[in-house]
N, C-alpha and C positions, 0 to 999 in steps of 0.2 A: 420159598427163600425169602427174604426181606432184609432191609438196610437194617444193621444194628439195632438189637434189641430195645435198650432202653435210653432215655435222655442222660446227659451228664457224664458219667464215669464210662460207659461202655461205647465201643465203636467198632466197626466191621474188623479193623485190624488187631484188636486184642488190646490197644494201647490206653492205658488210663489218661483220662484229661487232666485229672489232678487239680489241685489248687481251688479256690473259690472264685468268684467274678473278680474280674479284671478292674484296674482303676476306672477305664472309661465305662465299663459297665457299672459301677457303682453311682457314678456321676448321674447317668442315665435314670437307673432306678431310683434315684432321689430327685426325680422331677428335673433332671438336667440342669441343676443347679449350677452355675458356674461354668456351663457349657452351651451357652447361646449365642448366638450370632446377631449382629444388629437386627436383622429381621425376626428374631425369636425363633429361629431353627436352630437344631445342634449342629456345633461348630465339630466336624468331623475332618480327620486327616485327609489331605488332598493325595488321591491314588497315584503312584507312578506308573503302575502295571494294570492294565484294562482286564483282568481276569474276572470272572463272574462269581460272585458271593453267593451262595445259596443257602438259606437259612433252614436247615434240618429241622423238620417239626417246629419251626419258629426260632427264635433263640433258645433251644431247649436245654441249652447247658445253665441257662440262668432261671428258667421259667417253667413251668408245666408244660409239656409238649402238646401241640395242636390246641392251644387255649388263645383267646384274644390277648393276654398277657404276654406270651410268648410271640405271638406275630407282632404285637405293636413295639415290643422293645427290638426284634428283629428290624423293624423298618427305622425305628432311633438309632441303631447301631450300624446303619447304611448298608444292609443287605440289598442285593438286588432283585433276588427271587424269595418268595415265601412257598416253602413246600407244604404240600396238603396232601395226605394219603387220605383215600375215600373209599368207604364201604357204604352198602346200601341197607336200610332197615327193613322189618318186615313190610310195612307199608311204602316202600319204595323210594324213602328220602334218603340220598347222599350225606353223609355225615364225616366229620373229619377225625379221624382216630387211626393210630399205626396199627394196633393189633386187630386181628378179625373176631377177638374176645374182649370182654369188658374186665376181666378179674385182676389185670395188673394195675390198670390207672384208674378205672371208676369207684366210686365209693356211694353207697346210697342204699336202698331196698334190694335185698338179695335177689329177689324175684324180676327185679327190673335190671339190676346192675352186677350181674354176673351171667357167664354164659356168653353165647356168641351173638354179636351186634346183630346178624341178620334174622334173629330169631326175637329180636325184640320191636315194637313201634316207636315212633318217635317220641309219642306220648309217654312211653315207659322210660325212654332214655332223658327225657326232661326231669326225671326225678334224682337223676345222678349227677355227681360233680367229678371233676377230674382235675384237682389241685391238691388235694390234702396228701394224696399219696407221694406227691413232691416235697412237700416240707417234712414228710417222715422220713424220706428215701435221703434227703439232702438238708438236714436242720441248719446247716452253715449256710445256706442260701434259703432258708424259708422266709414267706413273708406272708402275713396275715391274709391279704389281699388274694392269695391264690386259692384261699380256701372258698369253694363254692363255685369254682370256674366250671361254667358248663359245656357240653359236649356241642361245638359248632355243627351246624350244617354249613354244607358249601355254598348254598345259597345267600346263607346269612355272612359268609365270608365275603362274598362277592357283594353284599349290599354294603358291608362295612368299608370295603376298600374301592370297590368300582374299578375304573381305568386308571387308579393311580398308583397301583402296585402291579408287579410281574409274579404269576403264578406257575409254580413247579407241581403237576398234580400226578400222583400215582395211583393207578387203577390197580385194585387189589385181587378182585374176581372177575370172571367173565364167562359168558353161557350160562347163568343162573336164571331163577325166575325173573330178575330185572336186570333190564338191557342197561348196565350201567354206562356203557360207552355214548349211548343214544342218549341218556340222561343228563350225563356231562356236557356232551355237544349241545344240548337244547340250551342248558342254563349259561354258556359261552356266549351264544347267541343272544339270549333273551338280556344279558346283563352288557351287552354292547362291546365285548371282548375279540368279537371275529376279527376285525379290521387290523387290530393290534397284533393278533395272534398270527395272521398270515403275512403282515408287512415286517413286523420287527420282533416276533416271536414272545409275546405279552404272555402267551399261554403256551407251556411245552407239557406234553404227555407223556409220562414214562410208565414202565412196568416190566416187571420180571417175564411176563406171560407175553411170548410172542402173538397168540392168537388174540390178546385184547389190542396189541396195537394193530393188528391185521384189520380188526372189527373197526377200530376209529378210522383206519386208512380207508375202509368200504365206504363209511359215511362220508367223509371228504379227505381226499388225498392230500390237501393243503395244509392239514393239522401237523404241526411239527412234531415230531415223536422221538423217545430217546429208549433204547435197549438197555434195561438193567441186566446185567450178567452177576451170576454167584463167583464167578472164576471162569479161567479157561479161556479168556475173552480174545487172546489174537487170534486163533484162527476163524472165530466166527467174523471177523471185521467185515471181508468182503460180503457176506449175505446181510449182516445188519446195516451196511451202506446202501443197499437197493432199495429199503424203504424207510431208514431213518436218518434223522437230522443228526443227532448224535449217540453216544454209548456212555453209559455209567457203569464202571467197572468198581469191584472193591478195591480199597487203597493199596492191597498189595500185589494187585494185578496191573496198576498202573506205572509200568516201566517205561523208560525212555523210548524203547523199540515199540511199545504198545503205541505211544503218542504219535510218533514220527509215521508209522503206518495208517493209524487213524486218519491222520491229516492229510497223508497220500490219497485218501479215499474220499476226503471231503467231510470227514465225520469229525463233530466236535466232541470232546473227552471232559466228563464231568465224575471225577471219583468220588466213592463215599466211603466212610465218613471220616474226615480227617480234624482232629481236634487240638494236639499238642502243637504248640509253636515250632518245634523243630520238625514236625512231621509236614506241618503247612509250608515250611520254606522248601523242605525238600520236594513237596509234589509241585508247588509253584514253579520252581526251578527247571523241573522237567517239560514245563512248559504246557502243562494242561490249559484247558479254556477256561476252567472254573472248576469248583469244587462243594459238596457238601459238608457243612460243619455245624455242630451244635453251638459254637461260640462265632457268630460272626465279627465280633468285634476284634478276635484274635487274627482272623484271616486279613481283615481291613487293615490291621497293623501292620502285618507282613507286607501286604502288596502296596502300604503307603512307605515302607521302608526302604525299600530296594528298585531299581530299573533292572529288570531282567533280561537276557540276551534270547528274548523270544520272539516268534513272529506274532502280528496281531490275532489274538485269539478269536477263532470260528465261532461267530453269534448269529 
């Protein structure tokens, strides 16, 4: 299982995201013209409600998923976390790509840019780009600079953003020839993210695979974990609470009852993947602690426009 097949129009609830980029997004993509504060930083709406904005594969409704273009735009739009899906290459490098195969988003030589990610070396993936498909799929959002966007390694993401952002990392495989959990943990330590991770959850590690989260817990029980579920989440909550910080249900599973019971167990609730404004309003009003969205600007606008009758979110 995984979260919501592609960017833009598709999400886990089967709700079309519709429309093109919003007014704030247009300003940001145009170099933040007319949206600068006196210090040269983007002027963003002040949030009335402190839920966590998680940029699903970056601002993937506006830019090609898991590219620096999408991550940079998500930051400009005020996302609190950038999500990375990670998979290992044949030579053991963790790369940021949602699918375990290259066919949907990669373009380049067929021998290097089709088939499974784990069968290719990093050198092979360097011949691929992952931006053209977005321009082809969403011509109304196409931009010339998206063509040629490379597949980033997780190390390159850490090098680019360092301790200036929060990371929400999904492990896709566990127990194979590459110890993904150990490789991830070592990079977190190498780039000085460990202290922020354990003190204020600067890094969250999520997976649909309980064995991957348990492997990470065996390395270091202080790593904050989030158990993703494909559905049927409510009866699983007591078990999840025994090892995880939070739970990530599909949007249709995130009922008011689930939120209440999860909170009673001390679990944060971060549903996926919600894109339409009406759906964002509904989930926010159910007092989720945050959510995944391809359009962080839309969620931020929702959170800035109302004070909800909710307890402080679990963070």
